[in-house]
C-alpha positions as CSV (number, residue, x, y, z in Angstrom):
1,M,-135.0,61.2,86.3
2,S,-131.9,61.7,87.9
3,K,-128.4,61.9,85.9
4,N,-127.6,58.3,86.9
5,S,-130.8,56.9,86.0
6,H,-131.5,55.9,82.4
7,R,-134.5,54.6,80.6
8,V,-133.3,52.6,77.5
9,V,-136.1,51.8,74.8
10,I,-134.9,48.9,72.6
11,A,-137.1,48.7,69.5
12,V,-138.0,44.8,68.6
13,F,-139.9,43.6,65.6
14,P,-139.9,40.3,63.5
15,D,-136.4,39.2,62.5
16,V,-134.5,41.4,64.3
17,D,-131.1,40.2,65.0
18,L,-131.1,38.8,68.5
19,L,-127.5,39.9,69.7
20,D,-128.1,43.5,68.7
21,V,-131.0,43.3,71.1
22,T,-129.8,41.4,73.9
23,G,-125.9,42.5,73.8
24,P,-126.6,46.1,74.5
25,A,-129.2,45.2,77.4
26,E,-126.5,42.7,79.0
27,V,-123.9,45.8,79.0
28,F,-126.4,48.1,80.7
29,A,-127.5,45.4,83.3
30,L,-123.8,44.7,84.1
31,A,-123.5,48.6,84.4
32,N,-126.0,48.6,87.0
33,R,-124.3,45.7,88.9
34,E,-120.9,46.9,88.7
35,S,-121.5,50.3,89.6
36,G,-122.6,49.3,93.2
37,G,-126.2,50.9,92.8
38,R,-124.7,54.1,91.7
39,T,-126.4,53.9,88.3
40,R,-129.5,52.8,86.8
41,Y,-130.3,51.5,83.5
42,E,-133.9,50.5,83.0
43,V,-134.2,48.7,79.8
44,R,-137.3,48.3,78.0
45,L,-138.2,46.3,74.9
46,A,-140.6,48.1,72.6
47,G,-142.5,46.7,69.5
48,P,-145.2,47.5,67.3
49,G,-147.8,45.4,68.9
50,R,-148.9,45.3,72.4
51,G,-146.6,44.8,75.6
52,G,-146.3,41.1,76.4
53,E,-146.0,39.9,72.7
54,A,-143.5,37.5,71.6
55,V,-141.4,38.4,68.8
56,A,-139.4,36.0,66.6
57,T,-135.8,37.1,66.0
58,S,-133.7,36.5,63.1
59,A,-132.1,33.4,65.2
60,G,-135.5,31.9,65.8
61,V,-135.4,32.8,69.4
62,R,-138.4,34.8,70.5
63,I,-138.3,37.6,73.0
64,V,-141.3,39.1,74.9
65,T,-141.9,43.1,74.7
66,D,-142.3,44.9,77.7
67,L,-144.7,47.5,75.9
68,G,-145.9,48.4,72.4
69,F,-144.6,51.5,70.7
70,A,-147.7,53.5,71.8
71,D,-147.1,52.9,75.2
72,V,-143.4,54.3,75.4
73,G,-144.2,57.9,75.9
74,T,-141.9,60.7,76.4
75,E,-139.8,59.5,79.1
76,V,-136.8,58.1,76.9
77,D,-133.1,58.6,77.8
78,T,-131.8,56.2,75.0
79,L,-133.5,55.0,71.9
80,L,-131.9,52.1,70.6
81,V,-132.9,51.0,67.0
82,P,-131.6,47.7,65.7
83,G,-132.2,46.3,62.4
84,A,-133.5,43.4,60.3
85,V,-132.4,42.2,56.7
86,D,-134.1,40.3,53.9
87,M,-132.0,38.3,51.3
88,D,-132.1,39.0,47.7
89,S,-130.1,38.4,44.8
90,D,-127.9,41.5,45.6
91,G,-127.2,40.0,49.2
92,P,-128.7,41.5,52.5
93,R,-131.3,44.2,52.0
94,P,-132.3,46.2,55.2
95,R,-136.1,46.1,56.0
96,I,-137.8,49.5,56.1
97,D,-140.9,49.1,57.9
98,P,-142.9,52.4,57.7
99,R,-144.7,51.7,60.9
100,I,-141.1,51.7,62.8
101,V,-140.1,54.6,61.0
102,D,-143.0,56.7,61.9
103,W,-142.6,55.7,65.5
104,I,-138.7,56.7,65.2
105,K,-139.7,60.1,64.0
106,E,-142.2,60.7,66.8
107,T,-140.1,59.2,69.5
108,A,-136.7,60.7,68.7
109,P,-137.3,64.5,69.7
110,H,-138.1,63.0,73.2
111,A,-134.9,61.0,73.6
112,R,-131.5,62.5,74.8
113,R,-129.7,60.5,72.3
114,I,-130.4,57.9,69.8
115,A,-128.5,55.1,68.5
116,S,-128.8,52.4,66.0
117,V,-127.2,49.0,65.9
118,C,-126.1,47.4,62.6
119,V,-128.7,47.9,59.7
120,G,-130.7,50.0,62.2
121,A,-129.0,52.8,60.7
122,H,-131.2,52.5,57.4
123,L,-134.3,53.0,59.7
124,L,-132.8,56.1,61.3
125,A,-131.8,57.4,57.6
126,A,-135.4,56.7,56.5
127,A,-136.7,58.8,59.5
128,G,-134.4,61.8,58.4
129,L,-132.1,61.4,61.4
130,L,-129.0,61.1,59.7
131,E,-129.1,63.8,57.1
132,G,-125.9,65.7,57.3
133,K,-124.3,63.5,59.5
134,A,-121.6,61.1,59.5
135,A,-122.9,57.5,60.1
136,T,-121.8,53.9,59.6
137,T,-123.5,50.5,59.6
138,H,-122.6,46.9,58.8
139,W,-120.0,46.6,56.1
140,S,-122.3,44.7,54.0
141,T,-125.1,47.1,53.6
142,A,-123.0,50.4,53.8
143,E,-122.8,50.9,50.0
144,R,-126.8,50.7,49.7
145,L,-127.0,53.2,52.6
146,A,-124.9,55.6,50.6
147,A,-126.9,55.1,47.6
148,D,-130.2,55.1,49.1
149,H,-129.4,58.4,51.3
150,P,-126.9,60.5,49.5
151,E,-127.6,63.1,52.2
152,V,-125.8,61.0,54.8
153,E,-121.8,60.8,55.0
154,V,-121.6,57.2,55.0
155,D,-118.4,55.6,56.7
156,P,-118.1,51.7,56.3
157,D,-115.0,51.5,58.1
158,P,-115.6,52.3,61.9
159,I,-117.3,50.0,64.4
160,F,-119.3,53.1,65.7
161,I,-119.7,57.0,65.1
162,R,-121.0,59.8,67.1
163,S,-122.4,62.5,65.4
164,G,-123.8,64.6,68.1
165,R,-126.6,63.0,69.9
166,V,-127.0,60.2,67.2
167,W,-124.8,57.3,67.2
168,T,-124.6,54.5,64.6
169,G,-122.7,51.1,65.1
170,A,-121.6,48.4,62.9
171,G,-123.7,45.6,64.7
172,I,-123.1,42.0,65.3
173,S,-120.2,42.0,68.2
174,A,-119.6,45.7,67.7
175,C,-123.2,46.3,69.4
176,L,-121.2,45.6,72.6
177,D,-118.6,48.3,71.8
178,L,-121.3,50.7,71.0
179,A,-123.1,50.0,74.1
180,L,-119.8,50.3,76.5
181,A,-119.2,53.6,74.7
182,L,-122.5,54.9,75.8
183,V,-121.9,53.6,79.4
184,A,-118.5,55.5,79.0
185,E,-120.4,58.7,78.1
186,D,-122.6,58.4,80.9
187,H,-120.4,57.2,83.7
188,G,-116.9,57.3,82.6
189,E,-114.3,54.9,81.4
190,D,-113.4,53.0,84.4
191,L,-117.1,51.6,84.5
192,A,-117.1,50.8,81.0
193,L,-113.8,49.0,81.2
194,T,-115.1,47.0,84.3
195,V,-118.1,45.8,82.4
196,A,-115.8,44.9,79.4
197,R,-113.8,42.5,81.6
198,Q,-117.0,41.1,83.0
199,L,-117.9,40.4,79.2
200,V,-114.5,38.8,78.8
201,V,-113.9,41.2,76.1
202,Y,-110.5,41.3,74.8
203,L,-110.4,44.9,74.3
204,K,-112.9,47.6,74.5
205,R,-112.5,48.9,71.1
206,Q,-113.1,52.5,70.3
207,G,-115.4,54.0,67.7
208,G,-112.8,54.8,65.0
209,Q,-111.3,51.0,65.2
210,S,-112.1,49.5,62.0
211,Q,-114.5,46.8,61.4
212,F,-111.6,45.1,60.1
213,S,-108.6,45.4,62.1
214,V,-105.2,44.9,60.6
215,P,-104.5,41.5,62.2
216,I,-107.8,40.1,61.2
217,S,-108.2,41.7,57.6
218,R,-106.3,38.5,56.3
219,P,-106.5,34.9,57.1
220,P,-104.0,33.5,59.2
221,A,-100.7,32.8,57.0
222,S,-99.9,29.4,55.6
223,R,-96.5,29.8,57.4
224,R,-96.1,29.9,61.3
225,D,-93.3,31.9,61.1
226,I,-95.0,34.9,59.5
227,D,-97.9,34.6,61.8
228,E,-95.4,34.7,64.6
229,L,-94.0,37.5,63.1
230,R,-97.1,39.5,62.8
231,L,-97.8,38.9,66.6
232,Y,-94.2,40.2,67.1
233,I,-94.8,43.3,65.1
234,S,-98.0,44.1,67.1
235,E,-96.5,43.7,70.3
236,H,-93.5,45.9,69.6
237,L,-94.5,49.0,67.6
238,E,-91.5,51.1,69.2
239,A,-89.0,48.6,67.8
240,D,-86.9,48.8,64.8
241,L,-89.6,47.2,62.4
242,S,-87.6,47.9,58.9
243,A,-87.7,45.2,56.4
244,A,-84.0,44.9,57.1
245,A,-84.6,44.1,60.9
246,L,-87.6,41.9,60.3
247,A,-85.5,39.9,57.6
248,A,-82.7,39.2,60.0
249,R,-85.3,38.3,62.7
250,M,-86.5,35.6,60.2
251,S,-82.9,34.7,59.2
252,L,-83.9,35.5,55.5
253,S,-82.6,37.8,52.9
254,E,-84.3,41.3,52.7
255,R,-85.6,40.7,49.3
256,H,-86.5,37.2,49.8
257,F,-88.4,38.0,53.2
258,A,-90.2,41.0,51.4
259,R,-91.4,38.5,48.9
260,V,-92.9,35.9,51.4
261,F,-94.4,38.5,53.8
262,T,-96.3,40.2,50.9
263,Q,-97.6,37.2,49.6
264,E,-98.5,35.8,52.9
265,T,-100.2,39.1,54.2
266,G,-101.2,41.0,51.4
267,K,-99.0,44.0,52.1
268,T,-95.4,45.1,52.0
269,P,-93.7,45.0,55.5
270,A,-93.6,48.8,55.6
271,A,-97.1,49.0,54.8
272,Y,-98.1,46.5,57.1
273,V,-96.1,48.0,59.9
274,E,-97.5,51.6,59.2
275,A,-101.1,50.2,59.2
276,L,-100.8,48.5,62.7
277,R,-99.1,51.8,63.9
278,V,-101.8,54.0,62.8
279,E,-104.5,51.7,64.2
280,A,-102.6,52.1,67.7
281,A,-102.4,55.8,67.0
282,R,-106.2,56.1,66.4
283,R,-106.8,54.1,69.7
284,L,-104.8,56.7,71.5
285,L,-106.4,59.6,69.9
286,E,-109.8,58.3,70.8
287,T,-109.1,57.6,74.6
288,T,-106.6,60.2,75.6
289,D,-105.4,63.7,75.5
290,K,-101.8,62.9,74.9
291,P,-100.1,65.1,72.6
292,L,-99.3,64.1,69.2
293,E,-95.6,64.1,70.2
294,H,-96.3,61.6,72.7
295,I,-98.7,59.4,70.4
296,A,-96.2,59.4,67.7
297,G,-93.4,58.1,69.9
298,A,-95.7,55.5,71.5
299,T,-96.6,54.0,68.3
300,G,-93.1,53.9,66.8
301,L,-93.9,56.8,64.0
302,R,-91.2,58.9,65.8
303,S,-92.3,62.4,64.5
304,V,-95.4,64.3,64.2
305,E,-94.7,64.8,60.7
306,T,-94.5,61.0,59.9
307,L,-97.5,60.5,62.1
308,H,-99.4,63.1,59.6
309,R,-98.1,61.5,56.5
310,A,-99.2,57.9,57.8
311,F,-102.4,59.2,58.5
312,R,-103.0,60.8,55.3
313,R,-101.9,57.6,53.5
314,Q,-104.1,55.2,55.7
315,I,-107.2,57.1,56.4
316,A,-107.3,60.1,54.5
317,T,-107.3,62.7,57.4
318,S,-105.1,64.5,59.9
319,P,-104.7,63.2,63.5
320,A,-106.5,66.2,64.9
321,A,-109.5,65.8,62.9
322,Y,-109.4,62.3,63.5
323,R,-109.5,63.0,67.6
324,R,-112.3,65.7,66.8
325,R,-114.4,63.2,65.1
326,F,-113.9,60.0,67.3
327,R,-113.2,61.1,70.7
328,T,-116.1,59.9,72.6
329,T,-115.2,60.7,76.4
330,T,-113.5,63.1,78.6
331,A,-109.9,62.0,79.8
């Protein structure tokens, strides 16, 4: 298999999430098309039965497998494992099928890389592939993953994490971000961004971005002027965004503005601005090799010292440690 040819095997089984199967498959198909023939992702759906069997997904839509687990063999570039859930009184419970876990154990040693989508991380953990590694999953099952597998360093915030050759993703729409990151690793950011544009994805999000980014972590404000101010802040991070400057923009006293803003957003003006600036800095740390001085200036944090303090407050790590963990491609 050439370096531009990739056999992607996606596990499918009853009640698997439909988007977590079809989303990555669409990304790889578009990569083939947009590369002008320079890349070839061969996607195969594998199930516990025989090839050609229809499998009902969680959406009720049936998909047909290309081959059975027993027929996959050793020619696997990327092993992609989504998940399925059952609902109980405690919320969603990831389904752990011993047949699937055993197959993952047998197949993983032959794969160049392994990736889970959504609650598929629970299957990788059950197969022993996440021991001693950082991993993520859908936010609704992260606490259960940590409780069931204390040997795994579970981080419920990022949309995906890479730990060596093992990737774990948050699932649902984040399956697209994970697949785009895999394309970027294989063939560079330019192709991944081209595919993202074809998917009409607003922004190709990087792995360290939160499952709940700052602008969507709260519903729209009841006051339109506050929502307009939030948009202004996000588009002018290098500007003077002090409480006094923002209050003047709103034609309010600083005290009244602070009270209204905190009531509408759940954060003080200073905390909200800092969170947005740290989020922007995280994207630059993941996607560029720019020095910390440049990143501090570009995001309005001004100095490396302020950048360090903001990272400690917001995500309890340093910018350098964050870059080492979430840098997924070479600039």
